[in-house]
C-alpha positions in Angstrom: -68.6 -4.6 -72.8 -69.2 -6.1 -69.3 -65.8 -7.9 -69.5 -64.0 -4.7 -70.4 -65.7 -2.8 -67.6 -64.7 -5.6 -65.1 -61.1 -5.5 -66.3 -60.9 -1.8 -65.9 -62.4 -2.1 -62.4 -59.8 -4.8 -61.5 -57.0 -2.6 -62.8 -58.2 0.3 -60.7 -58.5 -1.8 -57.6 -55.0 -3.1 -58.2 -53.6 0.4 -58.6 -55.4 1.5 -55.5 -53.9 -1.4 -53.5 -50.4 -0.6 -54.7 -50.8 3.1 -54.0 -52.0 2.3 -50.5 -49.0 0.1 -50.0 -46.6 2.9 -51.0 -48.4 5.2 -48.6 -48.0 2.6 -45.7 -44.3 2.2 -46.5 -43.8 6.0 -46.6 -45.8 6.8 -43.4 -45.4 3.7 -41.3 -42.4 1.9 -42.8 -44.8 -1.0 -43.1 -42.9 -4.1 -44.1 -45.9 -6.1 -45.1 -46.9 -3.4 -47.6 -43.3 -3.4 -48.9 -43.5 -7.2 -49.2 -46.6 -6.9 -51.4 -44.8 -4.3 -53.6 -41.7 -6.5 -53.7 -43.5 -9.6 -54.8 -45.5 -7.8 -57.4 -42.7 -5.6 -59.0 -39.3 -7.4 -58.4 -39.8 -10.1 -61.1 -41.3 -7.6 -63.5 -38.5 -5.1 -63.0 -35.9 -7.8 -63.5 -37.5 -8.8 -66.8 -37.8 -5.2 -67.9 -34.1 -4.6 -67.2 -33.1 -7.7 -69.2 -35.2 -6.4 -72.1 -33.1 -3.3 -71.9 -30.0 -5.3 -72.4 -28.8 -6.2 -68.9 -27.7 -9.7 -68.2 -29.4 -11.7 -65.4 -26.8 -10.7 -62.8 -26.9 -7.0 -63.6 -30.7 -7.0 -63.9 -30.9 -8.6 -60.4 -28.7 -5.9 -59.0 -30.7 -3.1 -60.6 -33.9 -4.7 -59.3 -32.5 -4.8 -55.8 -31.4 -1.1 -56.1 -34.9 -0.2 -57.4 -36.7 -1.9 -54.6 -34.4 -0.3 -52.0 -35.0 3.0 -53.6 -38.8 2.4 -53.4 -38.4 1.7 -49.6 -36.1 4.7 -49.1 -38.0 7.2 -51.3 -41.6 6.2 -50.8 -42.5 9.6 -49.5 -41.7 11.1 -52.9 -44.4 9.1 -54.6 -47.3 11.3 -55.7 -50.2 9.4 -57.2 -51.6 12.6 -58.8 -48.5 12.7 -61.1 -48.2 9.0 -61.9 -49.4 5.5 -60.9 -47.2 3.2 -58.9 -46.1 1.1 -61.9 -45.0 4.2 -63.8 -43.1 5.5 -60.8 -41.3 2.3 -60.0 -40.4 1.5 -63.7 -39.1 5.0 -64.0 -36.7 4.4 -61.1 -35.6 1.1 -62.7 -35.2 2.9 -66.1 -33.0 5.6 -64.6 -30.9 3.1 -62.7 -30.4 1.1 -65.9 -29.4 4.2 -67.8 -26.9 5.1 -65.1 -25.5 1.6 -65.1 -25.2 1.5 -68.9 -23.6 4.9 -69.1 -21.0 3.8 -66.5 -20.2 0.7 -68.5 -20.1 2.9 -71.7 -22.0 0.4 -73.9 -22.4 2.0 -77.3 -25.4 0.0 -78.2 -27.5 1.5 -75.4 -30.0 4.0 -76.6 -32.2 5.7 -73.9 -34.5 7.0 -76.5 -35.4 3.5 -77.7 -39.1 2.8 -77.6 -38.3 -0.4 -75.8 -37.5 1.7 -72.7 -41.2 2.5 -72.3 -42.5 -0.1 -69.8 -45.4 -2.3 -70.5 -48.6 -1.8 -68.6 -48.5 -3.6 -65.2 -49.9 -7.1 -65.3 -52.3 -8.3 -62.8 -50.6 -9.9 -59.8 -50.5 -13.7 -59.7 -52.0 -13.7 -56.2 -53.1 -11.1 -53.6 -51.7 -11.4 -50.1 -54.3 -12.8 -47.8 -56.1 -10.2 -45.8 -54.8 -11.3 -42.4 -51.1 -11.0 -43.3 -49.1 -8.2 -41.6 -45.6 -7.1 -41.0 -44.9 -9.9 -38.5 -44.6 -12.3 -41.5 -41.7 -10.5 -43.0 -40.1 -10.0 -39.6 -40.2 -13.8 -39.1 -38.6 -14.3 -42.5 -35.8 -11.8 -41.7 -35.0 -13.8 -38.6 -34.0 -16.7 -40.8 -31.3 -14.7 -42.4 -27.7 -14.7 -41.2 -26.6 -11.8 -39.1 -24.4 -10.6 -41.9 -27.2 -10.6 -44.4 -29.6 -9.0 -42.0 -27.1 -6.2 -41.2 -26.8 -5.4 -44.9 -30.6 -5.1 -45.4 -31.0 -3.1 -42.2 -28.3 -0.6 -43.3 -30.1 -0.4 -46.8 -33.6 0.0 -45.5 -33.2 1.9 -42.2 -30.0 3.9 -42.8 -30.5 4.3 -46.5 -26.9 3.5 -47.1 -25.6 2.7 -50.7 -23.7 -0.5 -51.3 -20.5 1.5 -51.1 -21.4 3.0 -47.8 -22.4 -0.3 -46.4 -19.0 -1.8 -47.5 -17.2 1.0 -45.6 -19.5 0.7 -42.5 -19.0 -3.1 -42.3 -15.4 -3.0 -43.5 -16.0 -5.6 -46.2 -15.5 -5.6 -49.9 -18.2 -4.1 -52.1 -18.7 -7.5 -53.8 -19.4 -9.1 -50.5 -22.1 -6.5 -49.8 -23.7 -7.2 -53.2 -23.5 -10.9 -52.6 -25.1 -10.8 -49.2 -27.8 -8.6 -50.5 -28.5 -11.0 -53.4 -28.6 -14.0 -51.0 -30.9 -12.2 -48.5 -33.4 -11.3 -51.2 -33.2 -14.8 -52.7 -34.0 -16.3 -49.2 -36.8 -13.8 -48.7 -38.4 -14.8 -52.0 -37.9 -18.5 -51.3 -39.5 -18.2 -47.8 -42.4 -16.3 -49.3 -42.9 -18.9 -52.0 -42.6 -21.8 -49.5 -45.3 -20.2 -47.2 -47.6 -19.6 -50.1 -47.3 -23.2 -51.1 -48.0 -24.3 -47.6 -51.0 -22.0 -47.3 -52.4 -23.2 -50.6 -52.5 -26.8 -49.4 
């Protein structure tokens, strides 16, 4: 009984932390808060998309689009209507449906029970209390100018991949490739710092 109560308390604390992070992204464009959301949800969203039938590459693209949407539309989140996990997985589900409809895959069934996301798992680690947006800013400085330009247009100008391609006068595939590389470098830098901090 005590264990169940503790587990419920942990889950509520986690949901409160995630909801506060969404609020900070919406109100302050807080990159550290977005980093926390990204680290928690990006791998889970990718796994979820692959369960829906997407291959690893498409799942990665949908994950990126989902997290960009979280950044761009954080003001639309209302914790009275849904918790953060439900809101983000709904974005991912809708993007997956759109992607599958465009590809016209007959085996895709949006009514399949598999499209109901699992309950959010506990995060592997909580960001240390002293971390702030300076950490992500430092990581962004390690990106190439081309990669940083793509992310800035996504996050600050809310451009789609197609709009970014027109703005930068580069092929759409180049935009997607730069976005993938940028996110991969960010994840790698976060992981490297975590390993260094744990020593």
